[in-house]
Rosetta silent file (secondary structure, phi, psi, omega in degrees, C-alpha in Angstrom):
SEQUENCE: MLRPMYTSPDEARSDLFLSAAVYLFGPLVLGTLFNVLPLPGVIFGSILGFVIPLAVTVLVPWLLIRYRKESLRSYGLVALRPADLLLGAVVAAPLVVASLLMLPGMRQSPVVAMLSIDGGARLARWLGLCLLGVYGTVKARDAFRQDYVTVREGVRDIGRWVVVVALGAALLLVMSQTVRGASLLDALRLLLLPLGMVGALAVIERSVRGPSVTSRQVLLTPTVLLALGPFGLSLNGSVFLTSLYRAALAGGVGLLVGAMIEAKRTAWAAIGLAAGIALFTLFDLV
SCORE:     score description
SCORE:     0.000 S_00000001
   1 L     0.000  151.261 -179.814    0.609   23.284   -8.438 S_00000001
   2 L   -82.566  147.920  172.673    3.675   21.639   -6.980 S_00000001
   3 L   -68.687  140.866  179.874    7.026   23.374   -6.902 S_00000001
   4 L   -65.493  141.168  179.696    9.443   21.808   -9.367 S_00000001
   5 L  -136.389  137.723  177.241   11.931   19.439   -7.789 S_00000001
   6 L  -143.758  132.098  167.219   14.883   17.721   -9.374 S_00000001
   7 L  -126.217  157.252 -179.838   17.576   15.413   -8.079 S_00000001
   8 L   -65.176  154.312  178.758   20.065   13.568  -10.237 S_00000001
   9 H   -55.049  -40.095  179.878   19.072   10.034  -11.291 S_00000001
  10 H   -64.466  -43.396  178.878   21.836    8.547   -9.131 S_00000001
  11 H   -64.767  -43.879 -179.304   20.716   10.496   -6.061 S_00000001
  12 H   -63.075  -42.233  179.174   17.068    9.642   -6.639 S_00000001
  13 H   -65.641  -41.277 -179.816   17.853    5.937   -7.056 S_00000001
  14 H   -64.850  -40.901  177.314   20.024    5.839   -3.942 S_00000001
  15 H   -62.916  -43.580 -178.538   17.307    7.542   -1.889 S_00000001
  16 H   -66.018  -44.665 -178.651   14.670    5.189   -3.243 S_00000001
  17 H   -68.117  -35.518  177.337   16.719    2.027   -2.694 S_00000001
  18 H   -65.136  -43.924  178.253   17.668    3.075    0.836 S_00000001
  19 H   -63.103  -40.457  179.168   14.024    3.674    1.733 S_00000001
  20 H   -65.957  -40.244 -179.432   13.052    0.324    0.189 S_00000001
  21 H   -63.686  -41.740  178.981   15.821   -1.517    2.092 S_00000001
  22 H   -65.832  -39.999  178.665   14.689   -0.084    5.427 S_00000001
  23 H   -63.008  -40.918 -175.238   11.072   -1.009    4.630 S_00000001
  24 H   -79.351  -40.877 -172.816   11.980   -4.579    3.695 S_00000001
  25 H  -106.814  -13.925 -179.549   14.627   -5.397    6.294 S_00000001
  26 H   -57.891  -46.918  179.773   13.886   -2.918    9.069 S_00000001
  27 H   -59.615  -37.339  178.835   11.143   -5.018   10.733 S_00000001
  28 H   -65.801  -45.751 -179.136   13.448   -8.049   10.861 S_00000001
  29 H   -64.680  -46.534 -178.347   16.320   -6.077   12.385 S_00000001
  30 H   -68.618  -37.618  178.051   14.125   -4.264   14.896 S_00000001
  31 H   -62.766  -42.266  177.354   12.220   -7.439   15.761 S_00000001
  32 H   -63.905  -42.220 -179.717   15.464   -9.271   16.486 S_00000001
  33 H   -62.621  -45.494 -176.620   16.727   -6.342   18.559 S_00000001
  34 H   -75.737  -19.745  173.175   13.590   -6.073   20.681 S_00000001
  35 H   -72.495  -29.511  179.057   13.503   -9.830   21.221 S_00000001
  36 H   -80.544  -41.758 -177.632   16.959   -9.572   22.774 S_00000001
  37 L   -80.132  136.558  177.172   16.283   -6.442   24.827 S_00000001
  38 L   -72.299  128.978  178.393   13.914   -6.811   27.798 S_00000001
  39 L   -92.004  144.256 -175.124   10.788   -4.695   27.338 S_00000001
  40 L   -72.971  -10.723  179.093    9.322   -2.964   30.418 S_00000001
  41 L   168.965  174.819 -178.207    5.775   -4.154   29.834 S_00000001
  42 H   -64.818  -38.492 -178.827    2.905   -4.973   27.508 S_00000001
  43 H   -61.878  -42.494  179.349    1.995   -1.304   27.044 S_00000001
  44 H   -62.685  -40.266  177.558    5.494   -0.482   25.867 S_00000001
  45 H   -63.185  -37.052  177.861    5.320   -3.353   23.406 S_00000001
  46 H   -67.179  -37.557  177.501    2.002   -2.027   22.096 S_00000001
  47 H   -63.945  -39.996  176.740    3.526    1.417   21.641 S_00000001
  48 H   -61.997  -33.776  176.911    6.331   -0.153   19.623 S_00000001
  49 H   -63.275  -22.547  175.773    3.643   -1.733   17.462 S_00000001
  50 H   -87.610  -38.357 -173.839    2.583    1.806   16.615 S_00000001
  51 H   -78.349  -42.609 -174.428    6.075    3.283   16.231 S_00000001
  52 H   -59.304  -45.595  178.714    7.831    0.556   14.227 S_00000001
  53 H   -57.878  -36.368  177.625    5.509    0.681   11.163 S_00000001
  54 H   -73.337  -36.524 -177.991    6.123    4.424   10.885 S_00000001
  55 H   -64.766  -37.744 -175.999    9.845    4.047   11.530 S_00000001
  56 H   -89.096   -5.777 -179.165   10.375    1.559    8.687 S_00000001
  57 H  -112.622  -51.230 -171.504    8.180    3.380    6.171 S_00000001
  58 H  -109.590  -15.082 -176.898    8.268    7.165    6.573 S_00000001
  59 H   -64.039  -50.533 -178.574   11.198    7.946    8.886 S_00000001
  60 H   -64.268  -46.020  174.419   13.945    7.437    6.285 S_00000001
  61 H   -56.892  -40.079  178.982   12.079    9.335    3.522 S_00000001
  62 H   -62.621  -44.586  179.549   11.501   12.203    5.972 S_00000001
  63 H   -65.180  -38.365  178.815   15.189   12.317    6.895 S_00000001
  64 H   -68.225  -37.222  176.267   16.215   12.196    3.228 S_00000001
  65 H   -62.599  -43.117  178.370   13.823   15.015    2.377 S_00000001
  66 H   -65.859  -41.369 -178.243   15.364   17.100    5.150 S_00000001
  67 H   -62.374  -40.252 -177.736   18.901   16.172    4.075 S_00000001
  68 L   -90.500    5.320  176.891   18.286   17.230    0.474 S_00000001
  69 L    55.132   42.965  178.102   16.392   20.362    1.576 S_00000001
  70 L   -89.057  157.450  178.178   13.365   19.398   -0.465 S_00000001
  71 L   -90.146  140.908  175.680    9.922   20.895   -0.022 S_00000001
  72 H   -64.645  -23.259  176.966    7.052   18.743    1.225 S_00000001
  73 H   -62.374  -28.752  178.092    4.971   20.391   -1.474 S_00000001
  74 H   -65.689  -20.225 -179.720    7.015   18.409   -3.985 S_00000001
  75 H  -104.656   17.961  174.728    5.527   15.261   -2.469 S_00000001
  76 L    83.154    6.739  178.118    1.954   16.437   -2.687 S_00000001
  77 L   -88.397   68.786  179.072    1.652   17.639    0.911 S_00000001
  78 L   -95.850 -174.181  179.626   -0.082   20.836   -0.120 S_00000001
  79 L   -56.519  136.866 -176.290   -2.986   22.604    1.585 S_00000001
  80 L   -66.573  129.194  171.626   -5.653   20.122    2.623 S_00000001
  81 L  -119.748  121.611 -178.076   -8.674   19.894    0.357 S_00000001
  82 H   -53.849  -31.055 -179.183  -11.511   17.702    1.696 S_00000001
  83 H   -62.611  -31.839  179.491  -12.247   16.546   -1.857 S_00000001
  84 H   -69.524  -44.320  175.812   -8.826   14.871   -2.015 S_00000001
  85 H   -61.069  -40.195 -179.692   -9.435   12.913    1.192 S_00000001
  86 H   -63.532  -39.993  177.986  -12.870   11.993   -0.104 S_00000001
  87 H   -58.423  -46.535  178.478  -11.379   10.666   -3.350 S_00000001
  88 H   -60.191  -39.631  179.064   -9.089    8.345   -1.388 S_00000001
  89 H   -66.714  -39.079  179.192  -12.019    7.115    0.702 S_00000001
  90 H   -66.653  -40.541  177.402  -14.119    6.471   -2.419 S_00000001
  91 H   -62.819  -35.102 -179.992  -11.261    4.531   -4.026 S_00000001
  92 H   -73.437  -20.086 -172.158  -11.009    2.442   -0.838 S_00000001
  93 H   -55.085  -46.203  178.583  -14.751    1.680   -0.824 S_00000001
  94 H   -61.490  -35.544  177.149  -14.653   -1.436   -3.080 S_00000001
  95 H   -68.484  -37.421  178.443  -11.856   -2.903   -0.931 S_00000001
  96 H   -63.173  -47.898 -179.903  -13.833   -2.130    2.230 S_00000001
  97 H   -60.801  -45.399 -178.743  -16.943   -3.864    0.882 S_00000001
  98 H   -62.591  -43.434 -177.071  -14.931   -6.885   -0.272 S_00000001
  99 H   -69.491  -34.870  177.858  -13.074   -7.266    3.021 S_00000001
 100 H   -69.613  -33.965  176.338  -16.271   -6.992    5.072 S_00000001
 101 H   -68.274  -21.692  177.269  -17.915   -9.671    2.932 S_00000001
 102 L   -76.447  -12.251 -176.163  -14.966  -11.901    3.797 S_00000001
 103 L  -121.216   71.168 -177.741  -15.899  -11.661    7.467 S_00000001
 104 L   -67.568  146.230  177.988  -19.512  -12.841    7.732 S_00000001
 105 L    72.596   17.447 -179.102  -21.220  -12.510   11.088 S_00000001
 106 L   -65.407  125.526 -176.220  -18.722   -9.930   12.299 S_00000001
 107 L   -95.601  -19.959 -176.446  -20.036   -8.564   15.605 S_00000001
 108 L  -102.753  130.362  177.580  -17.519   -5.836   16.199 S_00000001
 109 L   -68.203  138.370  176.158  -17.578   -2.607   14.233 S_00000001
 110 H   -57.867  -37.241 -179.714  -14.261   -1.798   12.543 S_00000001
 111 H   -66.070  -39.017  176.444  -14.480    1.760   13.888 S_00000001
 112 H   -63.398  -40.707  179.175  -14.934    0.447   17.434 S_00000001
 113 H   -62.501  -29.188 -178.687  -11.913   -1.818   16.921 S_00000001
 114 L   -68.654  -16.325 -179.686   -9.888    1.232   15.925 S_00000001
 115 L   -74.608  -11.378  179.172  -10.278    2.639   19.457 S_00000001
 116 L   -83.265  167.283  177.071   -7.881   -0.014   20.748 S_00000001
 117 H   -63.480  -39.544  178.017   -4.094    0.273   20.786 S_00000001
 118 H   -61.524  -34.477  176.955   -3.897   -2.379   18.074 S_00000001
 119 H   -63.799  -39.193  176.868   -6.229   -0.226   15.989 S_00000001
 120 H   -64.540  -38.422  177.364   -3.821    2.693   16.278 S_00000001
 121 H   -65.210  -36.717  178.248   -0.969    0.464   15.136 S_00000001
 122 H   -65.112  -44.152  178.358   -3.051   -0.601   12.165 S_00000001
 123 H   -62.733  -42.079  178.494   -3.732    3.000   11.181 S_00000001
 124 H   -61.729  -40.353 -178.470   -0.015    3.812   11.537 S_00000001
 125 H   -63.720  -46.310 -178.121    0.879    0.851    9.334 S_00000001
 126 H   -70.642  -38.246  176.278   -1.457    1.855    6.515 S_00000001
 127 H   -62.890  -43.567  178.917   -0.534    5.531    6.676 S_00000001
 128 H   -61.683  -43.908 -179.441    3.142    4.599    6.570 S_00000001
 129 H   -62.669  -46.260 -177.494    2.667    2.277    3.592 S_00000001
 130 H   -69.085  -37.440  177.139    0.708    4.793    1.535 S_00000001
 131 H   -69.197  -34.027  173.170    3.102    7.648    2.308 S_00000001
 132 H   -62.727  -39.365  175.976    6.018    5.390    1.363 S_00000001
 133 H   -61.808  -38.913  176.524    4.185    4.779   -1.911 S_00000001
 134 H   -62.283  -46.738 -179.703    3.915    8.551   -2.414 S_00000001
 135 H   -61.521  -44.748  179.811    7.646    8.982   -1.795 S_00000001
 136 H   -63.193  -37.794  179.281    8.537    6.160   -4.166 S_00000001
 137 H   -63.272  -48.540 -177.805    6.317    7.588   -6.891 S_00000001
 138 H   -65.880  -42.605 -179.932    7.844   11.063   -6.732 S_00000001
 139 H   -64.903  -32.604 -178.214   11.417    9.748   -6.557 S_00000001
 140 H   -65.631  -22.024  178.706   10.828    7.478   -9.547 S_00000001
 141 H   -61.321  -35.066  179.838   10.256   10.536  -11.756 S_00000001
 142 H   -98.402  -21.842 -170.145   13.974   11.320  -11.524 S_00000001
 143 H   -79.397  -31.365 -169.663   15.347    7.853  -10.816 S_00000001
 144 L  -126.488  159.328  173.976   14.358    5.933  -13.954 S_00000001
 145 L   -61.363  141.478 -173.293   14.064    6.324  -17.697 S_00000001
 146 L   -99.751  126.581  173.306   10.605    7.564  -18.598 S_00000001
 147 L  -113.669   92.574 -165.831    8.227    5.660  -20.871 S_00000001
 148 E   -71.059  134.688  174.372    5.411    8.182  -21.028 S_00000001
 149 E  -144.724  169.262  171.165    1.766    7.121  -20.903 S_00000001
 150 E   -78.591  160.662  178.629   -1.427    8.634  -19.569 S_00000001
 151 H   -60.418  -40.481  179.161   -2.416    7.752  -16.015 S_00000001
 152 H   -60.953  -45.326  179.758   -5.413    5.839  -17.348 S_00000001
 153 H   -63.559  -42.057  179.736   -3.241    3.769  -19.687 S_00000001
 154 H   -64.457  -43.631  178.258   -0.738    3.043  -16.928 S_00000001
 155 H   -62.613  -41.686 -178.679   -3.432    1.997  -14.448 S_00000001
 156 H   -66.150  -45.221 -175.743   -5.059   -0.206  -17.067 S_00000001
 157 H   -69.356  -49.449 -177.155   -1.826   -1.897  -18.194 S_00000001
 158 H   -75.099  -38.873 -179.394   -0.255   -2.497  -14.772 S_00000001
 159 H   -61.134  -33.211  178.605   -3.548   -3.113  -13.005 S_00000001
 160 H   -58.845  -43.661 -179.178   -4.356   -5.926  -15.416 S_00000001
 161 H   -71.772  -37.075  177.117   -1.294   -7.872  -14.270 S_00000001
 162 H   -58.688  -47.492 -177.286   -1.927   -7.111  -10.591 S_00000001
 163 H   -68.374  -39.985 -179.992   -5.453   -8.509  -10.832 S_00000001
 164 H   -61.364  -44.549  179.568   -4.398  -11.552  -12.879 S_00000001
 165 H   -65.109  -44.823 -178.901   -1.759  -12.525  -10.300 S_00000001
 166 H   -63.199  -45.372  179.865   -4.121  -11.940   -7.365 S_00000001
 167 H   -68.132  -38.853  178.441   -6.975  -13.903   -8.954 S_00000001
 168 H   -62.542  -46.542  177.502   -4.655  -16.691  -10.086 S_00000001
 169 H   -63.664  -38.494  179.835   -3.189  -17.103   -6.607 S_00000001
 170 H   -64.405  -43.086 -179.842   -6.683  -16.921   -5.099 S_00000001
 171 H   -63.692  -40.845  177.687   -8.035  -19.652   -7.384 S_00000001
 172 H   -65.912  -36.859  176.603   -5.122  -21.945   -6.553 S_00000001
 173 H   -67.405  -37.171  177.340   -5.680  -21.282   -2.839 S_00000001
 174 H   -60.700  -46.905  179.512   -9.387  -22.078   -3.256 S_00000001
 175 H   -63.663  -39.939  179.915   -8.545  -25.442   -4.820 S_00000001
 176 H   -63.948  -42.853 -177.463   -5.957  -26.130   -2.128 S_00000001
 177 H   -71.277  -37.917  178.404   -8.350  -25.339    0.706 S_00000001
 178 H   -67.241  -35.679  176.151  -11.235  -27.358   -0.725 S_00000001
 179 H   -62.870  -34.036 -179.726   -8.929  -30.359   -1.141 S_00000001
 180 L   -82.706    1.339  174.195   -8.041  -30.008    2.549 S_00000001
 181 L   106.117   -0.750  177.990  -11.714  -30.096    3.527 S_00000001
 182 L   -71.147  150.863  178.545  -12.676  -26.437    3.738 S_00000001
 183 L   -68.508  147.303 -177.706  -16.141  -25.523    2.493 S_00000001
 184 H   -62.864  -38.256 -178.645  -16.261  -24.168   -1.045 S_00000001
 185 H   -63.043  -43.765  178.979  -18.153  -21.049    0.072 S_00000001
 186 H   -64.445  -41.364 -178.874  -15.509  -20.137    2.643 S_00000001
 187 H   -66.204  -36.946 -177.477  -12.707  -20.748    0.155 S_00000001
 188 H   -67.861  -16.260  177.451  -14.386  -18.643   -2.539 S_00000001
 189 H   -63.011  -20.898  177.677  -14.272  -15.601   -0.239 S_00000001
 190 H   -63.948  -20.745  179.816  -10.617  -15.297   -1.211 S_00000001
 191 H   -78.326  -13.315 -173.355  -11.795  -14.038   -4.601 S_00000001
 192 H   -67.694  -43.775 -178.326  -13.530  -11.037   -3.058 S_00000001
 193 H   -65.202  -43.119  173.803  -10.465   -8.882   -2.434 S_00000001
 194 H   -58.642  -37.971  176.922   -9.103   -9.217   -5.989 S_00000001
 195 H   -67.672  -36.099  174.299  -12.562   -8.253   -7.227 S_00000001
 196 H   -63.039  -37.139  177.287  -12.523   -5.331   -4.808 S_00000001
 197 H   -65.119  -37.428  174.949   -9.180   -4.298   -6.282 S_00000001
 198 H   -58.198  -44.692  179.117  -10.766   -4.345   -9.753 S_00000001
 199 H   -63.521  -42.397 -179.815  -13.407   -1.958   -8.430 S_00000001
 200 H   -64.393  -41.816  178.569  -10.838    0.352   -6.812 S_00000001
 201 H   -65.875  -36.403  177.693   -8.766    0.515  -10.006 S_00000001
 202 H   -65.377  -38.503  179.617  -11.916    1.261  -12.008 S_00000001
 203 H   -63.610  -47.633 -177.676  -12.789    4.121   -9.641 S_00000001
 204 H   -68.467  -34.075  178.467   -9.367    5.768   -9.923 S_00000001
 205 H   -64.648  -41.133 -179.121   -9.331    5.287  -13.700 S_00000001
 206 H   -74.750  -23.087 -178.054  -12.697    7.007  -14.066 S_00000001
 207 H   -78.815  -15.329 -179.362  -11.731    9.806  -11.678 S_00000001
 208 L   -80.895  120.574  179.398   -8.842   10.915  -13.919 S_00000001
 209 L  -115.429  137.789 -179.498   -9.971   13.708  -16.202 S_00000001
 210 L    84.300  171.382 -176.650   -7.928   15.083  -19.037 S_00000001
 211 L   -82.329   66.456  178.117   -4.646   13.770  -20.481 S_00000001
 212 L   -66.144  126.611 -173.413   -2.716   13.353  -17.217 S_00000001
 213 E  -105.330  134.594  174.094    0.777   12.225  -18.187 S_00000001
 214 E  -143.981 -157.589  174.437    2.987    9.876  -16.202 S_00000001
 215 E  -142.301  158.104  179.481    5.222    6.931  -17.072 S_00000001
 216 H   -62.539  -37.127 -179.740    5.069    3.210  -16.577 S_00000001
 217 H   -63.261  -39.001 -179.657    8.248    3.301  -14.494 S_00000001
 218 H   -65.588  -43.133 -179.846    6.732    5.854  -12.113 S_00000001
 219 H   -74.832  -29.976  178.494    3.573    3.779  -11.582 S_00000001
 220 H   -69.856  -30.593 -174.274    5.500    0.516  -11.364 S_00000001
 221 H   -60.757  -54.390  178.207    7.726    1.801   -8.561 S_00000001
 222 H   -67.071  -28.482  178.431    5.111    2.029   -5.756 S_00000001
 223 H   -63.261  -50.564 -179.523    3.457   -1.131   -7.103 S_00000001
 224 H   -69.297  -40.133 -177.003    6.631   -3.202   -6.804 S_00000001
 225 H   -59.511  -49.792 -178.635    7.760   -1.469   -3.602 S_00000001
 226 H   -72.992  -29.202  179.608    4.609   -2.280   -1.638 S_00000001
 227 H   -69.273  -31.239 -177.553    4.336   -5.762   -3.172 S_00000001
 228 H   -67.309  -25.110 -177.828    7.811   -6.741   -1.958 S_00000001
 229 L   -58.682  -57.057 -178.361    6.797   -6.281    1.690 S_00000001
 230 L   -84.278   -7.273 -176.392    4.459   -9.286    2.074 S_00000001
 231 L   -79.778  139.412  177.320    6.124  -11.422   -0.605 S_00000001
 232 L  -155.712  141.875  177.700    8.325  -14.286    0.477 S_00000001
 233 L   -79.879  143.266  179.214    9.669  -17.447   -1.077 S_00000001
 234 L  -155.041  145.353  175.221    8.683  -20.736    0.533 S_00000001
 235 L   -78.908  -13.874  175.573    8.858  -24.429   -0.313 S_00000001
 236 L   -82.099  118.039 -174.824    5.389  -24.783    1.210 S_00000001
 237 H   -59.956  -42.672 -178.644    2.959  -24.302   -1.670 S_00000001
 238 H   -66.108  -41.403  179.001    0.137  -22.883    0.439 S_00000001
 239 H   -64.815  -41.919  179.876    2.427  -20.420    2.209 S_00000001
 240 H   -64.283  -43.160 -179.473    3.916  -19.302   -1.097 S_00000001
 241 H   -65.711  -38.433  176.778    0.497  -18.790   -2.708 S_00000001
 242 H   -63.116  -41.688  177.392   -0.726  -16.813    0.292 S_00000001
 243 H   -61.573  -43.971 -179.659    2.387  -14.662    0.071 S_00000001
 244 H   -65.761  -39.806  178.897    1.825  -14.099   -3.664 S_00000001
 245 H   -61.012  -48.781 -179.186   -1.854  -13.288   -3.084 S_00000001
 246 H   -68.982  -36.231  179.640   -1.074  -10.661   -0.459 S_00000001
 247 H   -64.060  -42.079  179.557    1.815   -9.258   -2.487 S_00000001
 248 H   -63.455  -41.927  179.580   -0.406   -8.725   -5.526 S_00000001
 249 H   -67.864  -41.553  177.037   -3.039   -6.953   -3.429 S_00000001
 250 H   -63.396  -39.948  175.935   -0.438   -4.803   -1.684 S_00000001
 251 H   -61.771  -36.630  176.277    1.021   -3.966   -5.092 S_00000001
 252 H   -62.008  -39.842  176.030   -2.441   -2.940   -6.199 S_00000001
 253 H   -63.021  -41.049  176.297   -2.627   -0.500   -3.294 S_00000001
 254 H   -60.165  -40.448  177.665    0.750    0.880   -4.385 S_00000001
 255 H   -63.859  -41.150  177.433   -0.600    1.353   -7.907 S_00000001
 256 H   -60.381  -44.353  179.280   -3.631    3.206   -6.533 S_00000001
 257 H   -61.456  -47.727 -179.262   -1.341    5.512   -4.546 S_00000001
 258 H   -61.060  -41.588 -179.711    0.873    6.170   -7.562 S_00000001
 259 H   -65.340  -38.851 -178.330   -2.094    6.902   -9.823 S_00000001
 260 H   -69.917  -41.752 -179.280   -3.616    9.340   -7.336 S_00000001
 261 H   -69.711  -32.887  178.904   -0.412   11.314   -6.742 S_00000001
 262 H   -75.252  -36.774 -177.255    0.264   11.470  -10.484 S_00000001
 263 H   -81.631  -38.698 -173.088   -3.275   12.448  -11.454 S_00000001
 264 H  -106.251  -13.600  179.430   -4.125   14.818   -8.591 S_00000001
 265 L    57.395   36.433  176.567   -0.657   15.979   -7.471 S_00000001
 266 L  -145.796  139.413  178.995   -1.649   15.688   -3.822 S_00000001
 267 L   -82.702  -10.786 -176.462   -0.761   13.153   -1.142 S_00000001
 268 H   -66.486  -29.287  176.232   -4.025   13.709    0.713 S_00000001
 269 H   -64.503  -40.095  177.126   -5.843   11.299   -1.577 S_00000001
 270 H   -65.485  -37.073  177.095   -3.375    8.559   -0.578 S_00000001
 271 H   -65.763  -39.287  175.839   -3.925    9.457    3.082 S_00000001
 272 H   -62.760  -39.053  176.337   -7.675    9.156    2.538 S_00000001
 273 H   -61.970  -46.942 -179.989   -7.127    5.722    0.990 S_00000001
 274 H   -61.077  -44.319 -179.403   -5.022    4.604    3.963 S_00000001
 275 H   -65.712  -39.066  179.176   -7.582    5.881    6.461 S_00000001
 276 H   -62.407  -44.233  179.631  -10.439    4.203    4.587 S_00000001
 277 H   -67.858  -43.991 -176.318   -8.731    0.814    4.610 S_00000001
 278 H   -69.323  -40.189 -173.764   -7.542    1.106    8.213 S_00000001
 279 H   -79.735  -32.394 -168.742  -10.779    2.458    9.685 S_00000001
 280 H  -117.595   14.215  170.758  -13.367    0.414    7.871 S_00000001
 281 L  -134.018  156.505  173.528  -11.832   -3.018    7.423 S_00000001
 282 L  -113.493    8.867 -177.085  -10.523   -5.605    9.846 S_00000001
 283 L  -108.637  133.677  178.504   -8.605   -7.509    7.189 S_00000001
 284 L   -93.094  129.772  173.421   -4.943   -6.839    6.409 S_00000001
 285 L   -79.181  -20.037 -175.895   -3.828   -6.901    2.802 S_00000001
 286 L  -126.666    0.000    0.000   -0.214   -7.058    3.935 S_00000001
């Protein structure tokens, strides 16, 4: 069991909003800074590709945890149980299958690709995102008014909207691409990831046993937080739909993270999810 942790609602909200601001605007600020500063070489730039995703996702939460003298156990970083990592990998499996089906004729193994520097940056990015989702979930318990539901009910209610938005954006993108001359089969591959998300949500819903209690606000927080990263407004219809499509899928990953930390009270399941997506797919949801 986790040690009880409490911060005032104002403190929890300020911590959460600060972490979200760094996640959303940090890449822009750091990208502008490094474009101005001369970099010593390609290797250094590749290392930054590994460091920056962690810096904008987990660095600020880590510093805030230290500042408030909180225990990592409060965030689900308890003793490692292989079953928790396995749960995250199983939840990732439908997304892995869907993303691989989107890349027909792929000659390079995803695991082989992970041996490159870019592969390490990809793993860092997914680990950072899922751990940020864990932090947002735990902070939301104190930050917002609670509308209590079971984890299954929350996953079902919020997941329905995530899938509807993702499928709706995908269908509009399919029509847009076919009008521009793309083959219907290639365009229809965009539907695979939303269907994979349906499978992942079904897995986590079925894995919850007993009346695990959470709240809609707690599950919405990582969903919205991760969705805001890839979302962007644009007057270009295709760019906007692509942004909405990726945002819905990223939000779905946030919902998976929130459901796992609420149901299992361990962050290792979220780490297993991040590793499964990073290691066994070559497609970025965000």
